[in-house]
C-alpha positions in Angstrom: 18.5 5.1 4.9 18.6 7.4 2.0 15.6 8.3 -0.2 15.1 5.7 -2.9 13.2 5.6 -6.2 9.9 7.5 -6.8 11.2 9.0 -10.0 7.9 8.8 -11.8 6.0 10.3 -8.8 8.6 13.1 -8.4 8.4 13.9 -12.2 4.6 14.1 -11.9 4.7 16.3 -8.8 7.1 18.7 -10.5 4.9 18.8 -13.6 1.9 19.6 -11.4 3.9 22.5 -9.8 4.6 23.9 -13.3 0.9 23.7 -14.2 0.0 25.5 -10.9 2.0 28.5 -12.1 -0.8 29.1 -14.6 -3.8 27.2 -13.2 -4.6 26.3 -9.6 -3.9 22.6 -8.8 -5.4 20.6 -6.0 -3.7 17.2 -5.7 -4.6 14.4 -3.4 -1.7 12.1 -2.4 -2.8 8.8 -0.9 -1.1 5.7 0.4 -1.1 3.4 3.4 0.6 4.5 6.6 4.4 4.5 6.6 4.6 4.3 2.8 6.5 7.5 2.4 4.0 10.1 1.2 5.5 13.0 3.1 9.1 12.1 2.1 8.0 11.9 -1.5 6.5 15.4 -1.5 9.3 17.0 0.4 11.9 15.5 -1.8 10.0 16.5 -5.0 9.9 20.2 -3.8 13.2 20.4 -2.1 14.4 23.0 -4.5 12.2 25.8 -3.1 10.4 26.8 0.1 7.0 25.3 0.6 4.3 25.8 3.2 3.9 22.6 5.2 0.8 22.3 7.5 0.6 19.1 9.6 -2.9 18.5 11.0 -2.3 17.1 14.5 -5.0 16.5 17.1 -5.0 19.9 18.7 -7.6 22.5 19.0 -8.1 24.6 15.9 -6.7 27.8 17.3 -3.4 26.1 18.2 -3.0 24.7 14.7 -3.6 28.2 13.3 -0.9 29.6 15.4 1.5 27.0 14.0 0.3 27.7 10.4 0.6 31.5 10.8 4.2 31.0 11.9 4.9 28.7 9.0 3.6 31.4 6.6 5.7 34.1 8.2 8.9 31.9 8.0 8.4 30.6 4.5 6.8 33.5 2.7 8.1 36.4 4.8 4.6 37.6 5.6 3.9 39.0 9.1 1.9 37.1 11.6 -1.8 36.9 10.6 -3.0 38.4 13.9 -5.2 36.3 16.2 -6.7 34.0 13.6 -8.3 31.0 15.2 -10.1 29.3 12.3 -8.3 27.4 9.5 -10.9 28.8 7.0 -9.5 32.3 7.5 -6.0 31.1 6.8 -7.0 29.1 3.8 -9.0 32.0 2.3 -6.0 34.3 2.9 -3.7 32.0 1.0 -6.1 31.6 -1.9 -6.3 35.3 -2.2 -2.5 35.6 -1.9 -2.2 33.0 -4.7 -3.6 35.6 -7.1 -0.5 37.7 -6.5 2.2 35.1 -6.1 2.8 31.4 -6.7 3.6 29.0 -3.9 3.1 25.3 -2.8 0.9 24.4 0.2 1.1 20.8 1.6 -1.5 19.8 4.2 -0.4 16.5 5.8 -2.8 14.0 7.6 -5.6 16.0 6.0 -8.3 13.6 7.3 -7.6 14.6 10.9 -9.7 17.7 10.3 -12.5 15.3 11.0 -11.5 15.4 14.6 -10.4 19.1 14.7 -13.4 20.7 13.0 -15.5 18.9 10.5 -16.8 22.1 8.9 -13.3 22.7 7.5 -14.1 20.5 4.4 -17.2 22.6 3.5 -15.5 25.8 4.1 -12.5 24.8 2.0 -14.9 23.8 -0.8 -16.6 27.2 -0.8 -13.3 29.1 -0.7 -11.6 27.0 -3.4 -14.6 27.4 -5.7 -14.7 31.1 -5.2 -11.0 31.8 -5.6 -9.4 29.0 -7.7 -9.8 30.9 -11.0 -6.7 33.1 -11.3 -5.0 31.5 -8.3 -1.5 30.3 -8.8 -1.5 27.7 -5.9 -0.1 24.2 -5.8 -2.2 22.6 -3.1 -1.4 19.1 -2.0 -3.3 17.2 0.7 -1.9 13.9 2.1 -3.7 11.3 4.2 -2.9 7.9 5.6 -6.4 6.8 6.7 -7.6 5.3 3.6 -11.3 5.1 4.5 -11.5 8.7 5.5 -9.7 10.0 2.5 -12.0 8.0 0.3 -14.9 9.5 2.1 -13.7 13.0 1.7 -13.0 12.8 -2.0 -15.1 9.9 -3.4 -18.3 10.3 -1.5 -20.8 12.4 -3.5 -22.3 13.7 -0.3 -19.1 15.2 0.8 -18.3 18.9 0.0 -14.8 18.2 -1.4 -16.1 15.4 -3.7 -14.4 15.7 -7.1 -12.6 19.0 -6.2 -9.1 17.5 -6.7 -7.5 18.2 -10.1 -4.9 15.4 -9.7 -4.3 12.2 -7.7 -1.2 10.4 -6.8 -1.2 6.9 -5.2 2.1 6.0 -3.4 2.7 2.2 -3.6 5.2 -0.1 -2.0 8.6 -0.5 -3.5 8.9 -2.8 -6.4 11.2 -5.9 -6.5 13.8 -4.0 -8.5 13.9 -1.2 -5.9 14.2 -3.8 -3.0 17.1 -5.3 -5.0 18.9 -1.9 -5.2 18.3 -1.2 -1.5 19.8 -4.5 -0.5 22.7 -4.2 -2.9 23.7 -0.9 -1.5 23.3 -1.6 2.2 23.9 -5.4 2.3 26.3 -6.3 -0.5 26.6 -10.0 -0.7 23.2 -10.6 0.8 21.5 -13.9 0.0 18.4 -14.4 -2.0 16.7 -15.6 1.2 17.6 -12.3 2.8 16.0 -10.4 -0.1 12.8 -12.5 0.1 12.6 -12.0 3.9 12.9 -8.2 3.4 9.9 -8.4 1.1 8.0 -10.9 3.2 8.3 -8.8 6.4 8.0 -5.3 5.0 6.0 -5.7 1.8 8.1 -3.0 0.3 6.8 -0.3 2.8 9.5 2.4 3.1 9.4 3.0 6.8 9.7 -0.7 7.7 12.6 -1.2 5.4 14.3 1.9 6.9 13.8 0.6 10.4 15.5 -2.7 9.4 18.3 -1.1 7.3 19.2 1.6 9.8 19.3 -0.9 12.5 21.7 -3.1 10.6 19.3 -6.0 10.3 20.3 -7.3 6.8 19.8 -11.0 7.1 16.7 -13.0 7.3 17.6 -14.2 10.8 18.5 -10.7 12.0 15.2 -9.3 10.6 13.1 -11.9 12.5 15.0 -11.1 15.7 14.4 -7.4 15.3 10.7 -7.7 14.5 9.9 -10.3 17.3 11.4 -8.8 20.4 10.3 -6.7 23.4 9.4 -3.1 22.5 9.6 -3.8 18.8 7.7 -1.1 16.8 6.4 -3.9 14.5 4.5 -5.7 17.3 1.8 -3.1 17.8 2.0 -1.7 14.3 -1.0 -3.6 12.8 -3.3 -2.8 15.6 -2.5 0.9 15.9 -2.7 1.2 12.0 -6.1 -0.5 11.6 -8.1 0.3 14.8 -8.3 4.0 13.5 -9.6 2.6 10.2 -12.2 0.3 11.5 -13.5 2.0 14.5 -16.0 0.2 16.7 -16.3 -2.9 14.3 -12.5 -3.5 14.5 -12.9 -6.9 16.2 -15.0 -8.4 13.3 -12.5 -7.0 10.7 -9.6 -8.4 12.7 -11.2 -11.8 12.8 -11.8 -11.8 9.1 -8.2 -10.7 8.2 -6.7 -13.2 10.7 -8.7 -16.0 9.0 -7.6 -14.9 5.6 -4.0 -14.8 6.6 -4.3 -18.3 8.0 -5.6 -19.7 4.6 -9.3 -19.4 5.0 -9.8 -17.3 1.9 -13.4 -17.9 0.7 -16.4 -16.1 1.9 -18.2 -19.4 2.8 -15.2 -20.7 4.8 -15.0 -17.5 6.8 -18.7 -17.4 7.4 -18.8 -21.0 8.6 -16.1 -20.3 11.2 -17.4 -17.0 12.4 -21.1 -18.0 12.2 -21.7 -14.5 10.7 -22.7 -13.0 7.3 -19.7 -11.0 6.2 -20.3 -9.9 2.6 -20.6 -6.2 3.6 -17.4 -6.4 5.6 -15.5 -8.0 2.7 -16.8 -5.3 0.3 -15.6 -2.6 2.7 -12.3 -4.3 3.2 -11.8 -4.3 -0.5 -13.4 -0.9 -1.7 -13.1 1.4 1.3 -10.1 0.3 3.2 -8.1 -1.2 0.3 -6.7 -4.1 2.4 -7.9 -7.1 0.5 -8.4 -8.1 -3.1 -10.2 -10.9 -4.9 -8.5 -13.5 -7.0 -10.0 -15.9 -9.4 -8.5 -18.5 -11.8 -7.8 -16.9 -15.2 -10.7 -17.0 -17.5 -13.2 -18.0 -14.8 -16.6 -17.6 -16.5 -18.6 -16.4 -13.5 -17.5 -13.4 -11.4 -18.9 -15.1 -8.3 -17.3 -18.5 -8.6 -13.9 -19.6 -7.3 -13.4 -16.3 -5.6 -10.6 -16.1 -3.0 -9.7 -13.1 -0.8 -6.1 -12.1 -0.2 -4.5 -9.6 2.1 -2.3 -7.7 -0.4 -0.3 -5.9 2.2 2.6 -8.3 3.0 3.4 -6.7 6.4 -0.2 -7.1 7.5 -0.5 -10.6 6.1 2.4 -11.5 8.3 1.2 -9.5 11.3 -2.2 -11.3 11.2 -0.7 -14.7 10.6 1.8 -14.7 13.4 1.7 -11.6 15.6 -2.0 -11.2 16.1 -2.7 -14.9 16.2 -0.1 -15.6 18.8 -0.5 -12.4 20.8 -1.1 -14.3 23.9 2.6 -15.5 23.8 3.8 -11.9 23.4 1.8 -10.9 26.5 3.9 -13.2 28.7 7.1 -12.4 26.9 7.4 -15.7 24.9 9.2 -14.0 22.1 11.6 -16.9 21.4 8.7 -19.4 21.3 6.9 -17.3 18.7 10.1 -17.1 16.6 10.2 -20.9 16.7 6.7 -21.1 15.3 7.6 -18.6 12.5 10.7 -20.6 11.6 8.8 -23.8 11.7 6.2 -22.4 9.2 8.6 -20.2 7.3 9.2 -22.5 4.3 5.6 -23.0 3.5 4.6 -19.3 4.2 7.6 -17.9 2.2 6.8 -20.2 -0.7 3.5 -18.4 -1.2 5.2 -15.0 -0.9 7.8 -16.1 -3.4 5.0 -16.6 -6.0 3.8 -13.1 -5.4 7.3 -11.7 -5.7 7.6 -13.4 -9.1 4.3 -12.0 -10.3 5.4 -8.5 -9.4 8.8 -9.0 -11.2 6.9 -10.2 -14.3 4.5 -7.3 -14.2 7.4 -4.8 -13.6 9.2 -6.3 -16.7 6.4 -4.9 -19.0 6.6 -7.9 -21.2 3.1 -9.3 -20.5 -0.6 -8.2 -20.9 -2.1 -10.7 -18.5 -0.6 -12.4 -15.4 -2.6 -14.7 -13.1 -2.9 -18.1 -11.6 -5.2 -21.0 -12.4 -6.7 -24.1 -10.8 -9.6 -26.3 -11.7 -12.6 -26.5 -9.6 -11.7 -29.8 -8.0 -8.4 -28.4 -7.0 -6.5 -31.3 -8.7 -4.6 -29.1 -11.1 -3.0 -25.8 -10.1 -0.7 -23.5 -12.1 1.2 -21.0 -10.0 1.7 -18.3 -12.7 0.4 -17.9 -16.2 1.9 -14.9 -18.0 0.6 -14.0 -21.5 1.7 -11.5 -24.1 -1.5 -11.1 -26.2 0.1 -8.8 -28.6 2.9 -11.2 -29.6 0.9 -14.4 -29.1 3.0 -16.0 -26.5 2.3 -17.5 -23.0 4.4 -18.8 -20.2 3.3 -21.5 -17.7 5.4 -21.2 -14.6 5.9 -23.5 -11.6 7.3 -21.8 -8.5 9.2 -23.6 -5.7 11.6 -22.5 -3.1 14.0 -25.2 -4.2 14.9 -25.8 -7.8 15.2 -29.5 -7.3 11.5 -29.7 -6.5 10.4 -28.3 -10.0 9.1 -31.0 -12.4 8.3 -29.4 -15.8 6.6 -32.6 -17.0 4.0 -32.1 -14.3 3.7 -28.5 -15.3 3.0 -29.4 -18.9 0.3 -31.9 -17.9 -1.4 -29.2 -15.8 -1.1 -26.8 -18.7 -2.7 -29.2 -21.1 -5.7 -29.5 -18.7 -5.8 -25.7 -18.6 -5.6 -25.4 -22.5 -8.3 -28.1 -22.9 -10.6 -26.6 -20.3 -10.4 -22.9 -21.2 -9.8 -23.3 -25.0 -7.4 -20.3 -24.7 -4.0 -19.7 -26.1 -4.5 -22.2 -28.9 -2.3 -20.5 -31.5 0.2 -19.1 -29.0 3.9 -19.8 -28.7 3.9 -21.8 -25.4 6.9 -21.9 -23.0 7.3 -23.8 -19.7 9.7 -22.9 -17.0 10.3 -23.1 -13.3 11.3 -20.4 -10.9 12.9 -20.8 -7.5 14.7 -18.8 -4.8 17.8 -18.9 -7.0 15.9 -16.7 -9.6 14.9 -13.7 -7.6 
């Protein structure tokens, strides 16, 4: 699959490179595993040679040999002798940047924790001493969110606040998914497009695996994902165990319950018989895996709070792969596919709501997008999209099938909302239904 989108990110990276010709730049590039951080950086700088250091789990001296070879090949500088410490290479490059401009990319930067933890403090000292007058475009990329947050957001860490720029790489938007499917699967159905979003969450690597494999339909995608030796089967576990460390079983239990519909703290604690507020806070703030949702205009920040896994792939993985792992252990792949197919309409209906929220946000027409339900759960509105500048609001009902949309019921629910919240009283109000036909 060819490289798609990222125009804004590429423009920013190239602007940073221009700035670095005058003033040293230190950019942190973050994003979940498989999102395409490395591809983004390499595509942005494909018009000139760059230094690319990958931090693999090797002894420091071996890494230094690789980096010295990279410097010789890309900058034409002879081998740096028998350098065995990264700090020596970094100091050499910072001094060299006073004489010439270049870009240095350090990928999987957080892995220095396992190679040599002192690298971070050594880099801080060298950067502070030599950045003035240096013409270096330094970028560090990392895929372990918790460690990257610790390195750059923890005040106790030496590299805290040393970055001059930050770029967060996000999943592909609905419009980009449309473009990918139109190019590789012309004539695809809306069900196929929704399935691509449901299974991959817009993560570049997962999309690439399906597209390059020729799995363009919803049925083919499911067959590719749930089969022996599928890279998707172990992906959730391998991705998150590194994040969670020894407490991974507790985190996995929480995420599994959220994926299955137990979305309140009280509900989860009742099932686990364990206090989990600290775990939920870390899942949201440190790991970036869950977010909180409340009905629009909820008066208390602590009431009506529900937790969601905002990564679609992980939501699917915990809902089906992790929950039914015992089936996979005995090779019952077809049985698991039967379960997914059985639950697909209900599960995909919830994903469809999220897809439309993203589409509405991407349109740039609204200032506030959310959902609402009363505290009894008797009235629920799937989407409320408001344009507070032009005083207009849309109440939206989402169903997989258009025939199941009843705007009279939506109007009644909206009236309850308007009377309860006292909001949007002088707004132009519109009611509409969205279905699979509209994506």
